[in-house]
N, C-alpha and C positions, 0 to 999 in steps of 0.2 A: 504494500500500500504506500509506503514511504517513497519507493522508487517511482511510482506513478505520479505522485505529487511533485517530485523533483523534475520529472520529464515535462509535466504540464507547466511548472514554473519557468523552466528554461525555455520552453517553446513560447510562452507568453512574452518573456523578455526579448527573445529574438524577433518575434513579430513586431513588438513595440519599437525595438531599435530600427527595424527595417522601415516601419512607417515614418519614424522621425527623420531618417536619412533621405526619404523620398520627398519630404516637404522642402520646397525651395522657395525662398522669399524673393519674388521678383518685383522690383520697383520700376514701373513704367512711367516714363515722362509723357505728358500730353504733347500733342503736336504744337509746333510754333504757331504764332498768329498767322492767319491767312495773309497772303501777299496782296498788294493793291495791283490790280490788272487794268490796263488800258484796253477797253473793249473796242475792237475795230468795227468798221461798218459791215453790216451783214451782207453776204453775197446775194441774197434774195430774201423776199418776205417770208419764205418757208423755213429759213434757217433760224435756229434758236441757240442762244449762247449757253454753253455748259461751263460753269465757273471752274477755275482751277482748284485743286485740293492737294492735301498731303497724303501720301501712301506710305505705310510702314514697310521698310525693307530691313529685316534683322532688327538691330537696335536703333536704326536711324530712320528719319522721315525724309522722303524725297518729294519735291514739288512737281506736280503734273500740271502743265499749263492748261488754261481754258481753251475751248475751241467751239466752232460753230458746227451744229449737227442738224440734220433734217429728220423729220419724223416719218420715215418711210413705212408703208404698210397701213398707216392709219390716216384717215382723212379728218383734218381738223376744221373742216368747213361744211 
């Protein structure tokens, strides 16, 4: 009976140690403030401006410039 309790206690300690080592505290920085973009003239009335935004790449943020896009496949009129 004592041997079973020792095995259970050791197993519990090992599982607890494994759970603690798997806990990783990650501190994520928020993205920088959005950049000010100069919006050029639209190529046509059907084009809509998609604003620029930050994309997370690993530990860094990369700025993706804004662009004009059309809404193909849907009719907005």
